[in-house]
FIKOLZA-1660 file (N, C-alpha, C; in steps of 0.1 Angstrom, whole numbers, plus 5000, padded with zeros to 4 digits):
% residues 175
   i   px   py   pz ch aa at
   1 6301 4492 7141  A  M  N
   1 6301 4481 7150  A  M CA
   1 6290 4471 7147  A  M  C
   2 6293 4458 7148  A  I  N
   2 6283 4448 7144  A  I CA
   2 6276 4443 7157  A  I  C
   3 6263 4441 7156  A  M  N
   3 6256 4436 7167  A  M CA
   3 6258 4421 7169  A  M  C
   4 6259 4417 7181  A  D  N
   4 6260 4403 7185  A  D CA
   4 6248 4395 7179  A  D  C
   5 6251 4383 7174  A  R  N
   5 6240 4375 7168  A  R CA
   5 6229 4371 7178  A  R  C
   6 6233 4368 7190  A  R  N
   6 6223 4364 7200  A  R CA
   6 6214 4376 7203  A  R  C
   7 6220 4387 7205  A  H  N
   7 6213 4399 7208  A  H CA
   7 6204 4403 7196  A  H  C
   8 6208 4401 7184  A  F  N
   8 6200 4404 7173  A  F CA
   8 6187 4396 7173  A  F  C
   9 6189 4383 7176  A  W  N
   9 6177 4374 7176  A  W CA
   9 6168 4377 7188  A  W  C
  10 6174 4382 7199  A  L  N
  10 6165 4386 7210  A  L CA
  10 6158 4399 7207  A  L  C
  11 6164 4408 7200  A  I  N
  11 6157 4420 7195  A  I CA
  11 6146 4416 7186  A  I  C
  12 6148 4407 7177  A  M  N
  12 6137 4403 7168  A  M CA
  12 6126 4396 7175  A  M  C
  13 6129 4388 7185  A  L  N
  13 6119 4382 7193  A  L CA
  13 6110 4392 7200  A  L  C
  14 6116 4402 7206  A  W  N
  14 6109 4413 7212  A  W CA
  14 6101 4421 7202  A  W  C
  15 6106 4422 7190  A  A  N
  15 6099 4429 7179  A  A CA
  15 6087 4422 7175  A  A  C
  16 6087 4409 7175  A  V  N
  16 6075 4401 7172  A  V CA
  16 6065 4402 7183  A  V  C
  17 6070 4402 7195  A  V  N
  17 6061 4404 7207  A  V CA
  17 6054 4418 7206  A  V  C
  18 6062 4428 7202  A  A  N
  18 6056 4442 7201  A  A CA
  18 6046 4442 7189  A  A  C
  19 6049 4435 7178  A  L  N
  19 6040 4435 7167  A  L CA
  19 6026 4429 7171  A  L  C
  20 6026 4418 7179  A  F  N
  20 6014 4413 7184  A  F CA
  20 6007 4421 7195  A  F  C
  21 6016 4428 7202  A  L  N
  21 6011 4437 7213  A  L CA
  21 6003 4449 7207  A  L  C
  22 6007 4453 7195  A  D  N
  22 6000 4464 7189  A  D CA
  22 5985 4460 7187  A  D  C
  23 5983 4448 7181  A  G  N
  23 5969 4444 7179  A  G CA
  23 5962 4440 7192  A  G  C
  24 5969 4434 7201  A  A  N
  24 5963 4429 7213  A  A CA
  24 5958 4441 7222  A  A  C
  25 5966 4451 7223  A  V  N
  25 5962 4463 7230  A  V CA
  25 5950 4470 7223  A  V  C
  26 5951 4471 7210  A  T  N
  26 5940 4478 7203  A  T CA
  26 5927 4470 7205  A  T  C
  27 5928 4457 7204  A  Y  N
  27 5916 4448 7206  A  Y CA
  27 5910 4449 7220  A  Y  C
  28 5919 4448 7230  A  A  N
  28 5915 4448 7244  A  A CA
  28 5909 4462 7248  A  A  C
  29 5914 4473 7242  A  L  N
  29 5910 4486 7246  A  L CA
  29 5902 4493 7235  A  L  C
  30 5896 4485 7226  A  Q  N
  30 5890 4491 7214  A  Q CA
  30 5879 4501 7217  A  Q  C
  31 5872 4500 7229  A  G  N
  31 5862 4509 7232  A  G CA
  31 5868 4523 7237  A  G  C
  32 5880 4523 7241  A  V  N
  32 5887 4535 7245  A  V CA
  32 5895 4541 7234  A  V  C
  33 5902 4532 7226  A  L  N
  33 5911 4537 7216  A  L CA
  33 5904 4541 7203  A  L  C
  34 5893 4535 7201  A  I  N
  34 5885 4537 7188  A  I CA
  34 5871 4541 7192  A  I  C
  35 5869 4554 7190  A  T  N
  35 5856 4560 7193  A  T CA
  35 5852 4569 7181  A  T  C
  36 5839 4574 7181  A  P  N
  36 5836 4583 7170  A  P CA
  36 5844 4596 7170  A  P  C
  37 5850 4600 7181  A  R  N
  37 5858 4612 7182  A  R CA
  37 5873 4610 7179  A  R  C
  38 5878 4599 7181  A  W  N
  38 5892 4596 7178  A  W CA
  38 5895 4582 7175  A  W  C
  39 5907 4580 7169  A  Q  N
  39 5912 4566 7166  A  Q CA
  39 5926 4566 7170  A  Q  C
  40 5930 4558 7179  A  V  N
  40 5944 4557 7184  A  V CA
  40 5950 4544 7180  A  V  C
  41 5961 4544 7174  A  A  N
  41 5968 4532 7170  A  A CA
  41 5981 4531 7179  A  A  C
  42 5982 4522 7189  A  P  N
  42 5994 4521 7196  A  P CA
  42 6005 4515 7187  A  P  C
  43 6017 4519 7188  A  S  N
  43 6028 4515 7179  A  S CA
  43 6039 4510 7187  A  S  C
  44 6038 4498 7194  A  F  N
  44 6048 4492 7202  A  F CA
  44 6060 4488 7193  A  F  C
  45 6057 4483 7181  A  L  N
  45 6068 4478 7173  A  L CA
  45 6076 4490 7168  A  L  C
  46 6070 4500 7164  A  L  N
  46 6078 4512 7160  A  L CA
  46 6086 4518 7171  A  L  C
  47 6080 4518 7183  A  L  N
  47 6087 4522 7195  A  L CA
  47 6100 4514 7197  A  L  C
  48 6098 4501 7197  A  W  N
  48 6109 4492 7199  A  W CA
  48 6120 4494 7188  A  W  C
  49 6116 4495 7176  A  L  N
  49 6126 4498 7165  A  L CA
  49 6134 4511 7167  A  L  C
  50 6127 4521 7171  A  V  N
  50 6133 4534 7174  A  V CA
  50 6143 4533 7186  A  V  C
  51 6139 4526 7196  A  Y  N
  51 6147 4524 7208  A  Y CA
  51 6160 4516 7204  A  Y  C
  52 6158 4505 7197  A  V  N
  52 6169 4497 7194  A  V CA
  52 6179 4504 7185  A  V  C
  53 6174 4511 7175  A  C  N
  53 6183 4518 7165  A  C CA
  53 6189 4530 7171  A  C  C
  54 6183 4536 7180  A  Y  N
  54 6189 4548 7186  A  Y CA
  54 6198 4545 7198  A  Y  C
  55 6195 4535 7206  A  L  N
  55 6202 4533 7218  A  L CA
  55 6213 4522 7216  A  L  C
  56 6213 4514 7206  A  L  N
  56 6223 4504 7203  A  L CA
  56 6230 4507 7190  A  L  C
  57 6242 4504 7189  A  P  N
  57 6249 4504 7176  A  P CA
  57 6243 4493 7167  A  P  C
  58 6237 4496 7156  A  T  N
  58 6231 4486 7148  A  T CA
  58 6239 4485 7134  A  T  C
  59 6236 4474 7127  A  D  N
  59 6242 4472 7114  A  D CA
  59 6231 4470 7104  A  D  C
  60 6235 4466 7092  A  W  N
  60 6226 4465 7080  A  W CA
  60 6215 4455 7083  A  W  C
  61 6216 4445 7092  A  R  N
  61 6206 4436 7094  A  R CA
  61 6193 4442 7100  A  R  C
  62 6194 4454 7107  A  M  N
  62 6182 4461 7112  A  M CA
  62 6174 4466 7100  A  M  C
  63 6181 4471 7089  A  L  N
  63 6173 4475 7078  A  L CA
  63 6165 4464 7071  A  L  C
  64 6172 4452 7070  A  L  N
  64 6165 4441 7065  A  L CA
  64 6154 4436 7074  A  L  C
  65 6156 4437 7087  A  A  N
  65 6146 4433 7097  A  A CA
  65 6134 4443 7096  A  A  C
  66 6137 4455 7095  A  G  N
  66 6126 4465 7093  A  G CA
  66 6118 4462 7081  A  G  C
  67 6124 4458 7070  A  L  N
  67 6117 4455 7058  A  L CA
  67 6108 4443 7060  A  L  C
  68 6114 4432 7066  A  V  N
  68 6106 4420 7069  A  V CA
  68 6095 4423 7079  A  V  C
  69 6098 4430 7090  A  L  N
  69 6088 4432 7100  A  L CA
  69 6077 4441 7095  A  L  C
  70 6080 4451 7086  A  G  N
  70 6070 4459 7080  A  G CA
  70 6061 4451 7070  A  G  C
  71 6067 4442 7063  A  G  N
  71 6059 4433 7054  A  G CA
  71 6050 4424 7062  A  G  C
  72 6055 4419 7073  A  V  N
  72 6046 4411 7082  A  V CA
  72 6035 4419 7088  A  V  C
  73 6039 4431 7093  A  Y  N
  73 6029 4440 7099  A  Y CA
  73 6018 4444 7089  A  Y  C
  74 6022 4447 7076  A  D  N
  74 6013 4450 7066  A  D CA
  74 6003 4438 7063  A  D  C
  75 6009 4426 7062  A  M  N
  75 6001 4414 7059  A  M CA
  75 5992 4411 7070  A  M  C
  76 5997 4412 7082  A  Y  N
  76 5989 4408 7094  A  Y CA
  76 5977 4417 7097  A  Y  C
  77 5980 4430 7096  A  Y  N
  77 5970 4440 7100  A  Y CA
  77 5962 4446 7088  A  Y  C
  78 5967 4446 7076  A  S  N
  78 5959 4452 7065  A  S CA
  78 5958 4444 7053  A  S  C
  79 5966 4434 7051  A  G  N
  79 5965 4425 7040  A  G CA
  79 5972 4431 7027  A  G  C
  80 5977 4443 7028  A  I  N
  80 5983 4450 7017  A  I CA
  80 5998 4452 7020  A  I  C
  81 6007 4446 7012  A  I  N
  81 6021 4449 7015  A  I CA
  81 6025 4462 7009  A  I  C
  82 6032 4470 7017  A  G  N
  82 6037 4482 7011  A  G CA
  82 6040 4493 7020  A  G  C
  83 6030 4498 7028  A  F  N
  83 6032 4511 7035  A  F CA
  83 6042 4509 7047  A  F  C
  84 6039 4499 7055  A  Y  N
  84 6048 4497 7067  A  Y CA
  84 6061 4491 7062  A  Y  C
  85 6061 4483 7052  A  A  N
  85 6073 4476 7047  A  A CA
  85 6083 4487 7041  A  A  C
  86 6078 4498 7037  A  L  N
  86 6086 4509 7033  A  L CA
  86 6090 4519 7045  A  L  C
  87 6080 4521 7054  A  A  N
  87 6081 4530 7064  A  A CA
  87 6091 4526 7075  A  A  C
  88 6091 4513 7079  A  F  N
  88 6100 4509 7090  A  F CA
  88 6114 4509 7086  A  F  C
  89 6118 4505 7074  A  P  N
  89 6133 4506 7070  A  P CA
  89 6136 4521 7068  A  P  C
  90 6127 4529 7064  A  A  N
  90 6130 4544 7062  A  A CA
  90 6133 4550 7076  A  A  C
  91 6125 4546 7086  A  V  N
  91 6127 4552 7099  A  V CA
  91 6140 4547 7105  A  V  C
  92 6143 4534 7103  A  I  N
  92 6155 4528 7108  A  I CA
  92 6167 4535 7102  A  I  C
  93 6167 4537 7089  A  Y  N
  93 6178 4544 7082  A  Y CA
  93 6179 4558 7087  A  Y  C
  94 6168 4565 7088  A  G  N
  94 6169 4579 7093  A  G CA
  94 6174 4580 7107  A  G  C
  95 6170 4571 7116  A  I  N
  95 6175 4571 7130  A  I CA
  95 6190 4568 7130  A  I  C
  96 6194 4558 7122  A  R  N
  96 6209 4554 7122  A  R CA
  96 6217 4566 7117  A  R  C
  97 6211 4574 7107  A  W  N
  97 6218 4586 7102  A  W CA
  97 6219 4597 7112  A  W  C
  98 6208 4600 7119  A  I  N
  98 6208 4611 7128  A  I CA
  98 6214 4608 7141  A  I  C
  99 6216 4595 7144  A  R  N
  99 6222 4591 7157  A  R CA
  99 6236 4597 7158  A  R  C
 100 6243 4599 7148  A  Q  N
 100 6257 4604 7148  A  Q CA
 100 6258 4619 7152  A  Q  C
 101 6246 4626 7151  A  Y  N
 101 6246 4640 7153  A  Y CA
 101 6240 4644 7167  A  Y  C
 102 6233 4635 7173  A  L  N
 102 6226 4638 7185  A  L CA
 102 6231 4630 7197  A  L  C
 103 6231 4635 7209  A  P  N
 103 6235 4627 7220  A  P CA
 103 6224 4617 7224  A  P  C
 104 6228 4606 7229  A  V  N
 104 6219 4596 7232  A  V CA
 104 6214 4599 7246  A  V  C
 105 6201 4603 7247  A  N  N
 105 6194 4605 7260  A  N CA
 105 6179 4604 7258  A  N  C
 106 6172 4604 7269  A  G  N
 106 6158 4601 7269  A  G CA
 106 6150 4611 7261  A  G  C
 107 6153 4624 7262  A  L  N
 107 6146 4635 7255  A  L CA
 107 6147 4633 7240  A  L  C
 108 6159 4631 7235  A  Y  N
 108 6161 4629 7220  A  Y CA
 108 6154 4616 7216  A  Y  C
 109 6155 4606 7224  A  T  N
 109 6149 4593 7220  A  T CA
 109 6134 4595 7218  A  T  C
 110 6127 4601 7228  A  V  N
 110 6113 4603 7227  A  V CA
 110 6109 4613 7216  A  V  C
 111 6118 4623 7213  A  L  N
 111 6116 4632 7202  A  L CA
 111 6117 4625 7189  A  L  C
 112 6126 4616 7187  A  L  N
 112 6127 4608 7175  A  L CA
 112 6116 4599 7173  A  L  C
 113 6110 4594 7184  A  Y  N
 113 6098 4585 7183  A  Y CA
 113 6086 4594 7179  A  Y  C
 114 6085 4606 7184  A  F  N
 114 6075 4615 7180  A  F CA
 114 6075 4618 7165  A  F  C
 115 6087 4621 7160  A  I  N
 115 6089 4623 7146  A  I CA
 115 6086 4610 7138  A  I  C
 116 6090 4599 7143  A  S  N
 116 6087 4586 7136  A  S CA
 116 6072 4584 7135  A  S  C
 117 6065 4586 7146  A  I  N
 117 6050 4584 7146  A  I CA
 117 6044 4593 7136  A  I  C
 118 6048 4606 7135  A  V  N
 118 6042 4615 7126  A  V CA
 118 6045 4611 7112  A  V  C
 119 6057 4607 7109  A  V  N
 119 6061 4603 7095  A  V CA
 119 6054 4590 7091  A  V  C
 120 6054 4580 7099  A  V  N
 120 6047 4568 7096  A  V CA
 120 6032 4569 7095  A  V  C
 121 6026 4575 7104  A  T  N
 121 6011 4577 7104  A  T CA
 121 6007 4585 7092  A  T  C
 122 6014 4596 7090  A  S  N
 122 6011 4605 7078  A  S CA
 122 6014 4598 7065  A  S  C
 123 6025 4591 7065  A  G  N
 123 6028 4584 7052  A  G CA
 123 6017 4573 7049  A  G  C
 124 6013 4566 7059  A  V  N
 124 6002 4556 7056  A  V CA
 124 5989 4563 7052  A  V  C
 125 5986 4575 7058  A  Y  N
 125 5974 4582 7054  A  Y CA
 125 5975 4587 7040  A  Y  C
 126 5986 4593 7036  A  F  N
 126 5988 4598 7022  A  F CA
 126 5988 4586 7012  A  F  C
 127 5994 4575 7017  A  G  N
 127 5994 4563 7008  A  G CA
 127 5980 4558 7005  A  G  C
 128 5972 4558 7016  A  H  N
 128 5958 4553 7014  A  H CA
 128 5950 4563 7006  A  H  C
 129 5953 4576 7008  A  R  N
 129 5946 4586 7000  A  R CA
 129 5950 4585 6985  A  R  C
 130 5963 4582 6982  A  F  N
 130 5967 4580 6969  A  F CA
 130 5960 4568 6962  A  F  C
 131 5957 4557 6970  A  L  N
 131 5950 4546 6965  A  L CA
 131 5935 4547 6965  A  L  C
 132 5930 4558 6971  A  G  N
 132 5916 4560 6972  A  G CA
 132 5909 4553 6983  A  G  C
 133 5917 4549 6993  A  V  N
 133 5911 4541 7004  A  V CA
 133 5910 4551 7016  A  V  C
 134 5899 4551 7023  A  G  N
 134 5897 4560 7035  A  G CA
 134 5889 4572 7030  A  G  C
 135 5880 4576 7038  A  G  N
 135 5871 4587 7034  A  G CA
 135 5873 4600 7041  A  G  C
 136 5881 4600 7051  A  E  N
 136 5882 4613 7059  A  E CA
 136 5892 4623 7052  A  E  C
 137 5890 4635 7054  A  G  N
 137 5899 4646 7048  A  G CA
 137 5911 4648 7057  A  G  C
 138 5919 4657 7053  A  F  N
 138 5932 4659 7060  A  F CA
 138 5929 4664 7074  A  F  C
 139 5920 4674 7076  A  V  N
 139 5917 4680 7089  A  V CA
 139 5912 4669 7098  A  V  C
 140 5903 4661 7093  A  G  N
 140 5898 4650 7101  A  G CA
 140 5908 4640 7105  A  G  C
 141 5917 4637 7096  A  F  N
 141 5929 4628 7099  A  F CA
 141 5937 4634 7111  A  F  C
 142 5941 4647 7109  A  V  N
 142 5949 4653 7120  A  V CA
 142 5942 4653 7133  A  V  C
 143 5930 4657 7133  A  S  N
 143 5923 4659 7146  A  S CA
 143 5918 4646 7152  A  S  C
 144 5914 4636 7144  A  Q  N
 144 5909 4624 7150  A  Q CA
 144 5918 4612 7150  A  Q  C
 145 5929 4613 7142  A  V  N
 145 5938 4601 7142  A  V CA
 145 5952 4605 7146  A  V  C
 146 5958 4615 7140  A  L  N
 146 5972 4618 7142  A  L CA
 146 5975 4623 7156  A  L  C
 147 5968 4634 7161  A  W  N
 147 5971 4639 7174  A  W CA
 147 5968 4629 7185  A  W  C
 148 5957 4622 7185  A  P  N
 148 5955 4613 7196  A  P CA
 148 5965 4601 7196  A  P  C
 149 5969 4597 7184  A  T  N
 149 5979 4587 7183  A  T CA
 149 5993 4592 7188  A  T  C
 150 5996 4604 7184  A  I  N
 150 6009 4610 7189  A  I CA
 150 6008 4610 7205  A  I  C
 151 5998 4616 7210  A  L  N
 151 5997 4617 7224  A  L CA
 151 5998 4604 7232  A  L  C
 152 5991 4594 7228  A  V  N
 152 5991 4581 7235  A  V CA
 152 6005 4575 7233  A  V  C
 153 6010 4575 7221  A  N  N
 153 6023 4569 7219  A  N CA
 153 6035 4576 7226  A  N  C
 154 6035 4589 7226  A  V  N
 154 6046 4596 7233  A  V CA
 154 6045 4593 7248  A  V  C
 155 6033 4593 7254  A  V  N
 155 6032 4589 7268  A  V CA
 155 6037 4575 7270  A  V  C
 156 6034 4565 7261  A  L  N
 156 6039 4552 7262  A  L CA
 156 6054 4552 7261  A  L  C
 157 6060 4560 7252  A  A  N
 157 6074 4560 7250  A  A CA
 157 6081 4565 7263  A  A  C
 158 6075 4575 7269  A  G  N
 158 6081 4580 7282  A  G CA
 158 6080 4570 7293  A  G  C
 159 6069 4563 7294  A  V  N
 159 6067 4553 7304  A  V CA
 159 6077 4541 7302  A  V  C
 160 6078 4537 7290  A  L  N
 160 6086 4525 7287  A  L CA
 160 6101 4527 7284  A  L  C
 161 6105 4540 7285  A  Y  N
 161 6119 4544 7282  A  Y CA
 161 6128 4537 7292  A  Y  C
 162 6125 4538 7305  A  G  N
 162 6134 4533 7316  A  G CA
 162 6136 4518 7314  A  G  C
 163 6125 4510 7314  A  P  N
 163 6128 4495 7312  A  P CA
 163 6135 4491 7299  A  P  C
 164 6132 4498 7288  A  C  N
 164 6138 4495 7276  A  C CA
 164 6153 4498 7276  A  C  C
 165 6156 4510 7282  A  V  N
 165 6170 4514 7283  A  V CA
 165 6178 4504 7292  A  V  C
 166 6172 4500 7303  A  R  N
 166 6179 4490 7311  A  R CA
 166 6182 4477 7304  A  R  C
 167 6172 4473 7296  A  L  N
 167 6174 4460 7289  A  L CA
 167 6184 4462 7278  A  L  C
 168 6183 4472 7270  A  L  N
 168 6193 4474 7259  A  L CA
 168 6207 4477 7264  A  L  C
 169 6208 4484 7275  A  T  N
 169 6221 4487 7281  A  T CA
 169 6228 4474 7286  A  T  C
 170 6219 4465 7291  A  K  N
 170 6224 4452 7296  A  K CA
 170 6229 4444 7284  A  K  C
 171 6222 4444 7273  A  W  N
 171 6226 4437 7261  A  W CA
 171 6238 4444 7254  A  W  C
 172 6239 4457 7255  A  Q  N
 172 6251 4463 7249  A  Q CA
 172 6264 4460 7257  A  Q  C
 173 6262 4458 7270  A  S  N
 173 6274 4455 7277  A  S CA
 173 6278 4440 7276  A  S  C
 174 6270 4433 7268  A  G  N
 174 6274 4419 7265  A  G CA
 174 6269 4408 7275  A  G  C
 175 6259 4412 7283  A  K  N
 175 6254 4402 7293  A  K CA
 175 6243 4394 7287  A  K  C
% end
C-alpha cells in the first residue's frame, strides 16, 4: 500500500520537528540529562520513525527519508555523515519486515522502539570505537549511556504512544 503524498509530507514535517526537538530537549535539560554519572540522549526522531513505520503502511519513500533524515541528523549533531544515515534506514527496513509478523499494538510498538534504541545507540558506540573516537569502555558505555538512554526513551515512548497513535490513525483513515 502506498502512502498518500500529503500524509508523507506531514510525516516528514513532524520528523524535522522531532529532529530539532532532540537537540532542544537535550540543551534545555542538559544539567539533568548529562551528568558525570549518566548521559541520556532523547531520540524523538527515532521514536517518530518507529511509530510511523510500525503503525502505518509505508512504502519505499520511508527508506529514502530515513537515509536523508539520518544524514541531516549526522551533519547537524556530529558533523560526520555515516552512523545515523545508516542506522535510520536499517531500523525502518527492520520494522517494515517485522511488521508482517507482529500484531500492531502498544506493547509491541514500545518493544520495537526499545530494540531500535539499543541497536542505534550501540551501533553508534561501536562505530565511534572503530574510528577511535570516545574514551569510555564498554561497561562504562552500558552503565552510563545505554541504560539511562533506554530508560528515558522507553518512558517517553509510553507517554507519547497515545497522541501519536491518534494522529497516525487519523491520517490512515484519510482525514
